[in-house]
C-alpha positions as CSV (number, residue, x, y, z in Angstrom):
1,M,58.0,28.9,-4.7
2,R,55.4,26.4,-2.7
3,T,52.6,28.8,-3.5
4,R,53.3,28.6,-7.6
5,L,54.4,24.6,-7.3
6,L,51.2,23.2,-4.9
7,P,49.1,24.6,-7.2
8,L,50.5,23.0,-9.8
9,L,50.5,19.5,-8.5
10,I,47.2,19.7,-7.0
11,V,46.0,20.7,-10.6
12,L,47.8,17.6,-12.1
13,M,46.3,15.4,-9.5
14,A,42.7,16.4,-10.2
15,A,43.3,16.3,-13.6
16,V,44.0,12.7,-13.2
17,L,41.5,11.8,-10.6
18,L,39.1,13.2,-13.0
19,A,40.0,11.6,-16.4
20,L,39.6,7.8,-13.7
21,G,36.5,9.4,-12.1
22,V,34.2,10.0,-15.1
23,P,34.9,6.9,-16.8
24,L,34.4,4.9,-14.1
25,A,31.2,7.0,-13.2
26,V,30.1,6.4,-16.9
27,S,30.9,3.0,-16.0
28,V,28.4,2.1,-13.6
29,A,25.8,4.3,-15.4
30,A,25.8,2.1,-18.0
31,G,26.4,-1.2,-15.8
32,E,23.1,-0.3,-14.0
33,Q,21.3,0.4,-17.3
34,Q,22.5,-2.6,-18.8
35,R,21.2,-4.9,-15.9
36,V,17.8,-3.1,-16.3
37,V,18.0,-3.9,-20.2
38,V,18.9,-7.6,-19.5
39,D,15.9,-8.0,-17.2
40,R,13.5,-6.6,-19.3
41,I,14.6,-8.3,-22.3
42,D,14.3,-11.4,-20.3
43,D,10.6,-10.5,-19.4
44,T,9.8,-9.3,-22.8
45,A,11.0,-12.9,-24.3
46,R,9.0,-14.9,-21.8
47,F,5.9,-12.5,-22.7
48,A,7.0,-13.3,-26.7
49,A,7.2,-17.2,-25.8
50,L,3.4,-16.6,-24.1
51,A,2.3,-14.7,-27.3
52,Q,3.7,-16.9,-30.1
53,F,0.8,-19.5,-30.2
54,V,-2.3,-17.1,-29.0
55,T,-4.4,-18.0,-32.0
56,D,-7.3,-15.2,-32.2
57,G,-5.7,-12.2,-35.6
58,P,-5.9,-8.6,-35.2
59,S,-9.1,-8.3,-36.4
60,G,-10.5,-8.8,-32.8
61,S,-12.3,-12.2,-34.3
62,R,-12.4,-14.8,-31.7
63,R,-13.4,-18.2,-31.8
64,T,-16.2,-19.5,-29.7
65,A,-14.1,-21.1,-27.5
66,P,-11.9,-18.3,-25.8
67,D,-7.9,-18.6,-26.4
68,E,-6.6,-19.5,-22.8
69,R,-3.2,-18.8,-24.1
70,Q,-4.5,-14.7,-24.3
71,E,-5.8,-15.1,-21.0
72,T,-3.1,-16.7,-19.6
73,L,-1.0,-13.5,-21.3
74,R,-3.1,-11.0,-20.1
75,R,-3.0,-12.4,-16.7
76,E,0.9,-12.3,-16.3
77,L,1.0,-8.9,-18.0
78,D,-1.7,-7.1,-15.4
79,S,0.3,-9.1,-12.4
80,Y,3.8,-7.9,-13.7
81,Y,2.1,-4.3,-13.7
82,G,0.6,-4.7,-10.7
83,V,3.8,-5.9,-8.7
84,Y,6.5,-3.7,-10.9
85,G,4.5,-0.5,-12.4
86,I,5.8,-1.9,-15.6
87,R,3.8,-0.6,-18.5
88,A,3.7,-4.1,-21.1
89,G,2.1,-5.1,-23.9
90,V,1.8,-7.4,-26.9
91,F,0.4,-5.1,-30.3
92,Y,0.0,-6.6,-33.5
93,R,2.1,-5.2,-36.6
94,N,0.1,-2.4,-37.4
95,G,0.4,-1.3,-33.6
96,S,-3.1,0.0,-33.1
97,A,-4.3,-3.4,-31.6
98,A,-3.5,-5.1,-28.8
99,M,-3.3,-8.8,-28.0
100,A,-3.1,-8.1,-24.4
101,N,-1.7,-5.1,-22.6
102,A,-1.7,-3.5,-19.0
103,P,-2.5,-1.0,-18.1
104,G,-5.4,-1.4,-20.8
105,D,-5.6,1.8,-22.2
106,W,-2.0,1.5,-23.4
107,F,-0.9,1.5,-26.8
108,V,1.9,2.2,-29.0
109,P,1.9,6.0,-30.0
110,R,2.9,7.2,-33.0
111,T,6.0,9.1,-31.8
112,G,9.1,8.9,-29.9
113,E,10.9,6.2,-27.7
114,V,7.9,3.3,-27.7
115,R,7.2,4.0,-31.2
116,A,11.0,3.9,-32.4
117,A,11.7,0.6,-30.3
118,F,8.2,-0.9,-31.8
119,A,9.5,-0.5,-35.5
120,E,13.3,-1.9,-34.8
121,A,10.8,-4.8,-33.8
122,L,9.0,-5.7,-36.4
123,L,12.3,-6.0,-38.2
124,S,13.2,-8.7,-36.1
125,R,15.8,-6.6,-34.0
126,R,15.6,-7.2,-30.3
127,S,16.3,-4.2,-28.1
128,H,19.7,-4.2,-26.8
129,D,21.2,-1.1,-26.4
130,P,18.5,1.6,-25.8
131,R,19.9,5.2,-25.1
132,Q,21.6,6.0,-21.7
133,V,19.3,7.2,-19.1
134,W,21.4,9.8,-16.8
135,P,19.9,10.6,-13.1
136,W,19.1,14.1,-13.9
137,Q,17.0,12.4,-16.6
138,R,13.0,11.6,-15.9
139,S,12.8,9.5,-19.1
140,S,11.7,5.7,-19.2
141,L,13.1,2.5,-20.2
142,V,11.5,0.7,-23.2
143,V,12.7,-2.7,-24.4
144,A,10.6,-4.5,-27.7
145,S,11.0,-8.3,-28.7
146,P,9.4,-9.4,-31.8
147,V,6.8,-12.3,-31.6
148,I,7.8,-14.5,-34.4
149,R,5.6,-17.3,-35.8
150,D,6.3,-19.4,-39.1
151,G,9.2,-16.8,-39.4
152,D,7.1,-14.2,-39.8
153,V,7.1,-11.1,-36.7
154,V,3.0,-11.3,-35.8
155,A,3.3,-8.8,-33.2
156,V,5.8,-7.0,-31.2
157,V,6.1,-7.3,-26.8
158,V,6.8,-3.5,-25.5
159,T,7.7,-3.0,-22.1
160,D,7.8,1.1,-20.7
161,S,10.1,1.1,-17.4
162,P,10.1,3.7,-15.0
163,T,13.7,5.0,-14.3
164,G,13.6,5.9,-11.1
165,Q,15.0,3.4,-9.1
166,M,18.0,2.8,-11.6
167,R,18.8,6.9,-11.1
168,S,18.8,6.5,-7.6
169,R,21.1,3.1,-7.6
170,I,23.2,5.5,-10.3
171,L,23.2,8.4,-8.1
172,R,24.4,6.5,-5.4
173,G,27.1,4.6,-7.3
174,W,28.5,8.3,-8.3
175,L,28.4,9.6,-4.5
176,V,30.3,6.5,-3.6
177,I,32.6,7.2,-6.5
178,G,32.8,10.8,-5.4
179,A,33.7,10.2,-1.8
180,G,36.2,8.3,-2.9
181,E,37.7,10.9,-4.9
182,I,37.2,13.5,-2.4
183,A,39.1,11.1,0.3
184,A,42.0,10.7,-2.7
185,M,42.3,14.9,-3.3
186,L,42.8,15.2,0.5
187,L,45.3,12.6,0.8
188,A,47.0,13.7,-2.3
189,V,47.2,17.1,-1.2
190,G,48.6,16.0,1.9
191,A,51.0,14.3,0.3
192,A,51.4,17.3,-2.2
193,L,52.4,19.8,0.9
194,R,54.8,16.8,2.7
195,L,56.5,16.3,-0.7
196,T,57.2,20.0,-1.3
197,G,58.2,21.1,2.3
198,W,60.3,18.1,2.3
199,V,61.8,19.3,-1.6
200,L,61.7,23.3,-1.0
201,R,62.8,23.4,2.8
202,P,66.5,23.2,1.8
203,V,65.4,26.1,-0.7
204,R,64.5,28.2,1.9
205,I,67.5,27.3,4.2
206,L,69.7,28.4,1.3
207,D,67.6,31.6,0.4
208,A,68.1,32.7,3.9
209,T,71.7,31.9,3.9
210,T,71.9,33.8,1.0
211,H,70.2,36.7,2.1
212,D,72.3,36.9,5.2
213,I,75.6,36.5,3.4
214,A,74.4,39.2,1.2
215,T,73.7,41.8,4.0
216,G,76.8,41.2,5.5
217,R,76.6,38.4,7.7
218,L,79.6,36.4,6.3
219,K,79.5,33.7,9.1
220,S,75.8,32.1,8.3
221,R,75.9,28.2,6.7
222,V,73.0,26.4,5.1
223,A,72.4,23.2,7.5
224,V,72.6,20.6,5.2
225,A,69.7,18.0,6.4
226,G,66.9,16.5,4.5
227,G,65.5,17.5,1.0
228,P,66.7,15.3,-1.8
229,P,70.0,14.5,-2.3
230,E,70.7,17.0,-5.3
231,L,69.8,19.6,-3.1
232,R,72.0,18.1,-0.1
233,R,75.1,18.0,-2.4
234,L,73.7,21.8,-3.4
235,A,74.2,23.1,0.2
236,R,77.3,21.4,0.4
237,S,78.9,22.7,-2.6
238,F,76.9,26.3,-1.0
239,N,78.7,26.0,2.0
240,E,82.2,25.1,0.4
241,M,81.7,28.5,-1.9
242,A,81.2,30.7,1.1
243,D,83.9,29.6,3.0
244,N,86.6,29.9,0.1
245,V,84.6,33.7,-0.9
246,E,85.2,34.8,2.8
247,D,88.8,33.3,3.0
248,V,89.3,35.5,0.1
249,L,87.5,38.4,1.3
250,E,89.1,38.4,4.7
251,Q,92.5,38.0,3.1
252,Q,91.5,41.1,1.0
253,R,90.9,43.3,3.9
254,A,93.8,41.8,5.5
255,F,96.2,43.2,3.0
256,V,94.4,46.5,2.9
257,A,95.0,46.9,6.5
258,D,98.2,45.4,6.4
259,A,99.4,47.4,3.4
260,S,98.1,50.8,4.6
261,H,99.4,49.6,8.7
262,Q,102.9,49.1,7.1
263,L,103.4,52.0,4.8
264,R,101.8,54.7,7.2
265,N,105.7,54.9,9.5
266,P,107.5,55.0,5.9
267,L,105.3,57.9,5.0
268,S,105.3,59.7,8.2
269,A,109.0,59.6,8.0
270,L,109.0,60.9,4.4
271,L,106.9,64.1,5.5
272,L,109.0,64.2,8.1
273,R,111.8,64.4,5.5
274,I,110.0,67.1,3.7
275,E,109.5,68.9,6.2
276,L,112.8,69.3,7.1
277,L,113.5,70.0,3.4
278,A,111.5,72.8,3.4
279,L,113.4,74.7,6.3
280,E,116.3,75.2,3.9
281,L,114.4,76.4,1.0
282,P,113.3,79.7,0.5
283,E,109.5,80.5,2.2
284,G,106.6,80.3,0.0
285,N,108.6,77.4,-2.5
286,E,105.8,76.1,-4.8
287,E,107.5,72.8,-5.4
288,I,107.4,71.8,-1.6
289,A,104.3,73.3,-0.9
290,S,103.1,70.5,-3.7
291,V,104.8,67.9,-2.4
292,R,103.7,68.5,1.3
293,T,100.0,68.6,0.1
294,E,100.3,65.2,-2.0
295,G,102.1,63.4,0.7
296,K,99.5,64.5,3.4
297,R,97.1,63.4,0.8
298,L,97.9,59.6,0.7
299,A,98.5,59.9,4.3
300,Q,94.7,60.5,4.4
301,V,94.0,57.8,1.6
302,L,95.6,55.2,3.7
303,D,93.9,56.5,7.0
304,D,90.9,56.0,5.1
305,L,91.6,52.4,4.0
306,L,92.5,51.3,7.0
307,D,89.0,52.4,8.7
308,L,87.7,51.1,5.7
309,A,89.2,47.7,6.1
310,L,88.1,48.0,10.2
311,A,84.4,48.8,9.4
312,E,84.4,46.1,6.8
313,H,85.4,43.3,9.3
314,A,83.9,45.0,12.8
315,A,81.0,43.4,14.1
316,A,78.0,46.2,14.7
317,D,77.0,46.5,18.6
318,L,74.0,46.8,18.2
319,M,71.5,49.4,20.7
320,L,68.6,50.8,21.1
321,T,69.6,54.3,19.9
322,D,68.1,57.8,20.1
323,V,68.4,58.4,16.0
324,G,66.7,61.9,16.6
325,A,68.9,63.2,19.5
326,M,72.3,61.9,17.7
327,A,71.1,63.5,14.3
328,E,70.6,66.9,16.2
329,E,73.9,66.6,18.0
330,R,75.8,66.2,14.9
331,V,74.0,69.0,13.6
332,A,75.2,70.8,16.4
333,A,78.9,69.8,16.1
334,W,79.0,70.6,12.0
335,S,77.0,74.1,12.7
336,P,80.8,75.7,13.2
337,A,81.8,74.7,10.3
338,A,79.3,75.5,8.1
339,G,79.0,78.5,9.1
340,A,83.0,79.4,8.8
341,K,81.8,78.4,4.9
342,G,78.6,80.6,4.7
343,V,76.7,77.1,4.5
344,R,73.0,77.5,7.0
345,L,72.7,74.1,8.5
346,A,69.5,73.1,9.8
347,G,67.6,70.1,11.3
348,D,64.8,68.9,12.4
349,C,65.3,66.2,14.4
350,P,62.3,64.5,16.5
351,P,63.0,61.9,19.2
352,T,62.9,58.3,17.4
353,T,64.8,55.0,19.1
354,A,65.9,52.6,16.5
355,W,68.2,49.8,16.7
356,A,71.7,50.5,15.6
357,D,75.5,51.0,16.6
358,P,75.8,54.5,17.6
359,I,79.8,54.8,16.6
360,A,79.2,54.0,13.2
361,L,75.9,56.1,13.4
362,S,77.4,58.7,14.3
363,S,80.6,58.4,11.8
364,A,77.9,57.7,8.9
365,L,76.2,61.0,9.6
366,D,79.3,63.0,10.5
367,A,80.6,61.5,6.7
368,V,77.1,62.4,5.3
369,I,76.8,66.0,6.7
370,D,80.4,66.5,5.7
371,N,80.1,65.8,2.3
372,A,76.7,68.1,2.0
373,V,78.8,70.9,3.6
374,K,81.7,70.6,1.9
375,F,80.3,70.6,-2.0
376,T,77.0,73.7,-0.6
377,P,78.3,76.6,-2.2
378,E,78.4,79.9,0.2
379,G,74.7,81.0,0.4
380,G,73.4,77.2,0.3
381,T,71.3,75.4,2.5
382,V,71.9,71.5,4.0
383,E,68.8,70.3,6.2
384,V,68.7,67.4,8.3
385,A,65.6,65.6,8.8
386,V,64.7,62.5,10.7
387,S,61.4,60.3,10.3
388,S,60.2,57.1,11.1
389,N,57.6,54.2,10.2
390,G,57.1,51.1,12.3
391,D,59.9,49.5,10.4
392,T,62.4,52.1,10.3
393,S,63.9,55.3,11.2
394,T,65.3,57.5,8.3
395,V,67.5,60.7,8.4
396,V,67.5,62.5,5.3
397,V,70.1,65.2,4.6
398,T,69.6,67.7,1.5
399,D,71.7,70.1,0.1
400,T,71.5,72.8,-2.6
401,G,74.6,72.3,-4.1
402,P,75.4,71.2,-7.7
403,G,74.0,67.6,-7.1
404,L,74.9,64.8,-9.3
405,T,73.8,63.0,-12.3
406,D,71.9,59.9,-13.5
407,E,75.1,58.2,-14.0
408,E,77.0,59.6,-11.4
409,L,74.3,58.8,-9.0
410,A,74.3,55.3,-10.0
411,R,78.3,55.1,-9.1
412,V,78.1,57.3,-5.9
413,G,79.6,55.1,-3.0
414,D,82.2,53.5,-5.2
415,R,85.6,53.0,-3.5
416,F,87.6,55.7,-4.5
417,W,85.3,56.8,-7.0
418,R,84.6,61.0,-7.3
419,S,83.0,62.9,-9.6
420,G,85.0,64.5,-12.5
421,R,83.9,68.2,-11.8
422,H,84.9,67.9,-8.0
423,Q,88.5,66.3,-8.5
424,N,90.0,69.5,-6.7
425,V,88.0,69.2,-3.7
426,K,89.8,68.0,-0.7
427,G,88.8,64.0,-0.1
428,S,89.8,60.2,-0.6
429,G,86.3,59.2,-2.0
430,L,86.4,56.4,0.4
431,G,84.2,58.3,2.8
432,L,80.8,57.0,1.5
433,S,82.3,54.1,1.0
434,I,83.3,53.8,4.7
435,T,79.8,54.8,5.9
436,R,78.2,52.1,3.6
437,A,80.2,49.4,5.2
438,L,79.7,50.9,8.8
439,L,75.7,50.8,7.9
440,A,75.5,47.3,6.7
441,A,76.8,46.1,9.5
442,G,74.3,46.8,11.5
443,G,71.1,46.2,8.8
444,G,71.5,49.8,7.7
445,S,71.3,51.4,4.2
446,I,72.0,54.3,2.5
447,T,70.4,55.3,-0.8
448,Y,70.9,58.8,-2.9
449,A,69.0,60.6,-5.1
450,H,68.1,64.1,-6.6
451,H,67.1,67.0,-5.0
452,E,64.6,69.4,-6.5
453,P,64.9,72.2,-7.5
454,R,69.0,71.5,-7.4
455,G,71.2,69.7,-4.8
456,L,71.9,66.2,-3.4
457,Q,69.5,63.9,-1.4
458,V,71.2,61.4,1.1
459,K,69.3,58.9,3.4
460,V,70.6,56.7,6.0
461,T,68.1,53.9,6.7
462,V,68.5,51.8,10.0
463,P,66.3,49.5,11.2
464,R,63.4,49.8,14.4
465,N,62.9,46.2,14.8
466,P,65.4,43.9,16.2
467,D,63.7,40.8,14.0
468,S,64.2,42.7,11.0
469,L,67.9,42.2,11.2
């Protein structure tokens, strides 16, 4: 969950920082340019004031005495260009003649920004909002002001400024903003890590505890510490629920165990009376034989119920066990029974170790092999194969019996469940349930699948690594 929540928070925080940073960067650029534009407007206004009283005309005719104001204007423009490197000129309305300009070969071009600013000034409008210059653009900044005499525009002052320094200042401002954004982003990521850790830590603990309870460790509980108040309340509620569930399961186990134990004595007495009654009846009486069979079946069911209650209640005594040797031993033990039925029982059991309760694993293998031999017809084969990988060891038992349908596979292992095709076969329907309980107590499992071309495959799995328990 953290890997999904953290990127979402980071994306949202990045969007917020960008939403704040981009307008700020644009504002910095606009502010720098506005400062330059205001400065150029002041310069053009000063030059326009000097040019306002220059008396020679656009034809170039001059009075016999030189115009001191025009000379002063030329000196000012030359000095301005020499100091700042900004081209400046005062041009008559036709744009082709200059009252004064610096450098001397600079005139108003026929197109471009300079011509546009010149045309705007001819309409008595001073440049105030030139197009924004960005750091990656190498364009110039043009500002023009009209020279007005007796209410008419007689000339235009134009400045064409290089923007290198302005673009450098904008870029430095952007670098400061970028550094601030990065610092804020790092701070936000750190805060998001702490926040998600604080919020999700109780969820991780709850998930781990739920897994423990689901795998049979019913004593596991959530440590109510840290996290939001809602999750702390959820942890307390979960612990209360787990306590109630454990109490109910304990009562159920106790009831099954007590009922099985209490019924055994009356049933034993009843079976004894049946045997005494059989002595008084003719030899081979079918009714007494049927009663004796049902009585023994009921005794077997009670024994299996008691075994199931003990299996679900007892804790596993785990130790490092040679699964291959144990499987080989169980194959040897069941070989006479299989041979008596005409079933071939074969084993491929290489040495491999795993963490398991030897008694529980041995009982589970007995139940699985017993079922395989029981349902395999004469002339069939039961194979037991042991294998392992890095995490688990498995014992696979396959037979060539009638197998199970897909619907039956989904139910096999349920308590008291037996296939409708096998109701006449001896058994209580609790053997595989007991096996599953014994394996689950030690972190193992049992699964069922079809065996091709026919039969059933049962896989018993136990962990090799104690950390996975």
